[in-house]
C-alpha positions in Angstrom: 74.0 22.1 -7.9 77.4 22.6 -9.7 78.7 26.0 -10.1 79.9 25.6 -13.6 76.3 24.8 -15.0 74.4 27.3 -12.7 74.1 30.0 -15.1 72.7 27.5 -17.6 70.1 26.6 -15.0 69.2 29.9 -14.3 69.0 31.0 -18.2 66.9 28.0 -18.7 64.4 28.8 -15.9 64.3 32.7 -17.4 63.5 30.9 -21.1 60.4 28.7 -19.8 59.2 31.7 -17.9 59.1 33.8 -21.1 56.8 31.5 -22.4 54.0 32.1 -20.0 53.7 35.8 -21.2 54.1 35.0 -24.7 51.4 32.5 -24.5 48.7 35.3 -24.2 49.8 38.6 -25.6 52.0 37.6 -28.7 48.8 37.8 -30.5 47.2 40.9 -29.2 48.3 43.2 -32.0 46.3 40.8 -34.7 42.8 41.2 -32.5 41.1 43.7 -34.7 42.3 42.0 -37.9 41.0 38.5 -36.3 37.6 40.7 -35.6 37.2 41.5 -39.4 38.1 37.6 -40.5 35.3 36.3 -38.5 32.5 39.2 -38.5 30.1 36.9 -39.7 30.3 34.8 -36.7 27.8 35.2 -34.1 29.5 37.3 -31.0 32.6 37.5 -33.1 33.8 40.7 -31.1 33.5 38.7 -27.6 35.2 35.5 -29.2 38.1 36.9 -30.8 38.9 38.6 -27.3 38.2 35.1 -25.7 41.4 33.8 -28.2 43.5 36.2 -26.0 42.4 35.4 -22.7 40.9 31.6 -23.0 44.4 30.2 -22.2 44.2 31.9 -19.0 41.3 30.4 -17.8 43.1 26.9 -18.4 45.8 27.9 -16.7 44.1 29.1 -13.8 42.1 25.5 -14.1 45.4 23.3 -14.3 47.8 24.9 -12.2 46.7 23.6 -8.6 46.4 20.2 -10.2 49.7 20.5 -11.5 51.2 21.8 -8.1 49.5 18.7 -6.3 51.3 16.3 -8.7 54.4 18.0 -8.5 54.6 17.7 -4.8 54.0 13.8 -5.3 55.9 13.1 -8.5 58.5 15.5 -9.2 58.7 18.5 -11.5 60.6 17.8 -14.7 58.9 15.0 -16.8 55.8 17.1 -16.2 57.5 20.3 -17.8 59.1 18.5 -20.7 55.5 17.3 -21.5 54.0 20.7 -21.2 56.5 22.3 -23.4 55.5 19.9 -26.2 52.1 20.4 -25.9 52.9 24.2 -25.9 54.5 24.2 -29.6 51.8 22.0 -30.9 48.9 23.8 -29.8 50.1 27.1 -29.9 51.1 27.1 -33.6 47.7 25.3 -34.6 46.0 28.7 -34.5 48.1 29.5 -37.6 46.5 26.3 -39.7 43.1 26.3 -38.1 39.9 28.5 -40.0 37.1 28.0 -37.6 37.1 30.3 -34.6 35.8 27.9 -32.3 38.6 25.4 -33.1 41.1 28.2 -32.6 39.5 28.5 -29.4 39.9 24.9 -28.4 43.8 25.1 -29.5 44.1 28.1 -27.1 42.6 26.2 -24.5 45.1 23.5 -24.8 47.8 25.8 -24.8 46.6 27.3 -21.5 46.9 23.9 -20.0 50.3 23.5 -21.0 51.3 27.1 -19.7 49.3 26.0 -16.5 52.1 23.0 -16.3 55.0 25.2 -17.0 54.4 28.3 -14.9 53.7 26.0 -11.6 56.8 24.6 -12.0 59.0 27.3 -13.1 58.1 29.4 -10.1 58.2 26.1 -7.5 61.7 25.4 -9.2 62.8 28.7 -8.3 61.6 28.6 -4.6 63.3 25.0 -4.5 66.5 26.1 -5.8 67.4 29.7 -4.3 66.7 30.8 -0.7 67.0 34.1 1.2 68.5 37.3 -0.9 69.3 35.1 -3.9 65.8 34.0 -4.3 64.5 37.6 -3.8 67.0 38.6 -6.6 66.1 35.9 -8.9 62.3 36.2 -8.5 63.0 40.2 -9.6 65.2 39.3 -12.6 62.4 36.5 -13.6 60.0 38.9 -14.1 62.2 41.6 -15.8 63.0 38.7 -18.3 59.4 38.0 -19.0 58.9 41.2 -19.3 61.7 41.7 -21.8 60.4 38.7 -23.6 56.9 40.2 -24.0 58.5 43.2 -25.6 60.1 41.1 -28.2 57.3 38.5 -28.5 54.5 41.3 -28.9 56.9 43.5 -31.1 57.6 40.7 -33.3 53.8 39.9 -33.1 52.8 43.2 -34.3 55.1 43.1 -36.9 53.8 39.6 -38.4 50.3 40.7 -37.8 50.8 43.5 -40.6 51.9 40.5 -42.9 48.7 38.6 -41.9 46.7 37.7 -38.5 47.6 34.1 -38.6 51.4 34.7 -38.7 52.0 35.5 -34.8 50.9 32.0 -34.1 54.3 30.6 -35.5 56.2 32.1 -32.7 55.3 29.5 -30.2 57.3 27.0 -31.8 60.1 28.9 -29.9 59.4 26.2 -26.9 61.1 23.8 -29.1 64.0 25.4 -28.5 63.8 25.7 -24.9 62.5 22.1 -24.5 66.3 20.4 -24.4 67.4 23.1 -22.5 65.3 22.3 -19.9 66.5 18.5 -20.4 70.0 19.2 -20.1 70.2 21.9 -17.5 67.4 21.8 -14.9 67.9 19.1 -12.0 65.3 17.6 -10.2 65.2 18.9 -6.5 66.0 16.6 -3.6 63.4 18.0 -1.7 60.5 16.5 -4.0 61.8 13.2 -3.0 62.3 13.4 0.7 58.5 15.2 1.1 56.2 12.7 3.4 52.8 11.8 1.5 51.1 12.8 4.6 50.9 16.4 4.8 47.5 17.2 5.8 48.2 18.9 9.1 50.5 21.5 7.4 48.8 24.6 7.2 49.9 28.1 5.2 48.9 31.0 7.2 45.7 32.9 6.1 47.1 35.9 4.4 48.2 33.9 1.5 44.3 33.9 0.3 44.5 38.0 0.4 47.3 37.7 -1.8 45.5 35.3 -4.1 42.4 37.7 -4.2 44.7 40.6 -4.6 46.5 39.0 -7.7 43.3 38.3 -9.4 42.1 41.8 -9.0 45.2 43.3 -10.4 45.0 41.0 -13.4 41.5 41.9 -14.1 42.4 45.6 -14.2 46.0 45.3 -15.8 45.0 43.1 -18.6 42.6 46.1 -19.9 45.8 47.2 -21.7 46.5 43.9 -24.1 42.6 43.4 -24.4 41.2 47.1 -24.8 44.4 49.1 -26.2 44.8 47.7 -29.7 40.9 49.0 -30.0 41.4 52.0 -28.3 44.5 53.1 -30.4 42.4 52.2 -33.6 39.8 54.4 -32.4 42.0 57.5 -32.3 43.4 56.7 -35.8 46.5 54.5 -35.0 45.9 51.5 -37.4 49.6 50.2 -38.0 49.7 46.9 -36.0 53.6 47.5 -35.7 52.6 50.8 -33.7 50.2 49.1 -31.5 52.6 46.5 -30.5 55.2 49.0 -29.8 52.5 51.0 -27.4 51.9 47.5 -25.3 55.6 46.4 -25.4 56.3 49.9 -24.0 54.3 48.9 -20.7 56.3 45.5 -20.7 59.5 47.5 -21.0 58.8 49.4 -17.9 57.7 46.6 -16.1 61.0 44.8 -17.0 62.7 48.0 -15.2 61.1 48.0 -12.1 61.3 44.0 -11.7 64.8 43.9 -12.5 64.9 46.7 -9.2 63.1 44.5 -7.2 65.6 43.3 -5.0 66.5 46.8 -4.2 63.1 48.1 -3.8 62.3 45.3 -1.2 65.1 46.0 0.7 63.8 49.5 1.8 60.2 48.8 1.8 57.6 46.5 3.2 55.6 44.2 1.0 52.4 46.6 1.5 54.4 49.4 0.9 55.4 48.3 -2.6 51.7 47.2 -3.5 50.6 51.0 -2.3 53.3 52.5 -4.6 52.7 50.0 -7.8 48.8 50.9 -7.5 49.3 54.3 -7.2 51.4 54.5 -10.6 49.1 52.2 -12.5 46.1 54.5 -11.3 48.3 57.4 -13.1 48.8 55.5 -15.9 45.0 54.4 -16.4 44.3 57.9 -15.7 46.5 59.2 -18.7 44.9 56.5 -20.9 41.6 57.9 -20.1 42.5 61.6 -20.9 44.8 61.0 -24.1 44.0 61.5 -27.8 47.4 61.1 -28.7 49.6 58.0 -29.4 52.5 60.0 -27.4 50.4 60.1 -24.4 49.3 56.5 -24.5 52.8 55.9 -24.8 53.5 57.7 -21.6 50.8 55.7 -20.1 51.9 52.3 -20.8 55.1 53.4 -18.9 53.7 54.6 -15.7 51.4 51.5 -15.8 54.1 49.1 -16.7 56.6 50.3 -13.8 53.7 49.7 -11.3 52.6 46.2 -12.2 56.6 45.5 -12.7 57.0 45.7 -8.9 53.9 44.1 -8.0 54.3 40.9 -9.8 57.6 39.9 -8.2 56.4 41.2 -4.6 53.4 38.7 -4.6 55.7 35.5 -5.7 58.2 36.5 -3.1 55.5 36.8 -0.5 53.9 33.5 -1.2 57.2 31.6 -1.8 58.3 33.1 1.8 55.2 32.0 3.7 54.3 28.8 1.7 55.6 25.6 3.7 58.2 23.5 1.5 56.0 20.2 1.9 53.4 21.8 0.0 55.0 24.6 -1.9 53.9 23.1 -5.5 50.1 23.2 -4.2 50.2 26.7 -2.8 52.1 28.2 -5.8 49.5 26.4 -7.9 47.2 28.4 -6.4 48.9 31.8 -7.0 48.9 30.9 -10.5 45.1 29.8 -10.8 44.0 33.4 -9.2 47.2 35.4 -11.7 45.4 33.8 -14.7 41.8 33.7 -13.8 42.3 37.7 -13.6 43.4 37.5 -17.0 40.4 35.4 -18.3 37.9 37.4 -16.2 39.2 40.8 -17.6 37.2 40.9 -20.8 34.4 39.3 -19.4 33.9 41.8 -16.5 34.7 44.6 -18.9 32.7 43.7 -21.9 29.3 44.8 -20.3 31.0 48.0 -18.7 32.1 48.8 -22.2 28.3 48.8 -23.6 27.4 51.5 -21.0 30.7 53.3 -21.1 33.3 54.3 -23.6 37.0 52.7 -23.4 38.1 56.0 -22.3 35.7 56.3 -19.3 36.3 52.7 -18.4 39.8 53.4 -18.1 39.3 56.3 -15.7 36.5 54.0 -13.5 39.8 51.6 -13.4 42.1 54.3 -12.1 39.8 55.1 -9.4 39.5 51.6 -8.4 43.6 51.6 -8.3 43.7 54.4 -6.3 41.3 53.2 -3.6 43.9 50.1 -3.7 46.7 52.2 -3.1 45.0 53.8 -0.2 43.8 50.7 1.1 47.2 49.1 1.2 48.5 52.2 2.7 46.3 51.8 5.7 46.8 48.3 6.1 50.6 48.9 5.8 50.5 51.2 9.3 47.9 49.1 11.0 49.0 46.6 13.5 47.9 43.6 11.5 49.8 45.1 8.4 53.0 45.3 10.1 53.1 42.1 11.8 52.5 40.3 8.4 53.8 42.5 5.7 58.0 42.8 6.4 
């Protein structure tokens, strides 16, 4: 890798990464308007929320498939195809008038993100090692968070014009495509991998990381799915303000992600999970107790800060223990559990909301997050935890 184009390579990886968070949360501020637009459709309330999260299901399905393909055939051509599919499927929501057709387009969008997300994380593991990788993983998640602020803020502004307009933002991938063609390099590692890798195994702790990732996202995704409706319930109806509140969570996620390398230099993987879950618990409790926009914003800060340190923490741990020969496959699994959690969030929460109010649901989630924090602490001080968590 030539040094003069190193910064271009890094910037391109960051731009591709930003498409992932954009794929899901950009249209979040428009959900209440979409619910009104399709109110005559049976189960409209659930269907509209699935418009936000069905990409996550398809990401979960296609990530492990992508992981196997890129281990065998290489990274870049599959990435280029995914960026083109992303633009076409993403912008189609602007033109479609049927909620079910929109759901299909969102499913195809998820397929493309399942491809690009798996590839970009694998490329980071391919290109970087050691401290440089640890630093760049934090920067990647921070950049994704900052991109989320921009895209959800723009989505809120466009949603005030009409619920269709946020779908136009997905054309951004057409700007990223030429950068990926010019500045990314096919890793030499891919060309030397043997076809026989059946005997190569990853430490079993990786499955605990996968399950933890899924649960983490099931809980955290209460924010983009439920906060627009919660703010409407307490009298905040302007979509730009809804988008700004959710963006605040993303902003503080960026701050903690950007600081991840320094945090990891002082704490173990498990200690970081303990702190992250504790901060999220405090944030969710604030939401449950809040009756004002300002209090919700404070809650977004706490939740975002906690989540922002846990995402790169998971990615780094998986990169560290996954053997290079099957790296794509293992990162594909990580991506699967990441987005499976996002998809399952409204499905898991929907029956809960039929019994509890939104505020009570957030309080229950806060209690669960506190349990996860305490569990991480005990695991960290146990012999098994000390053996695997450094």
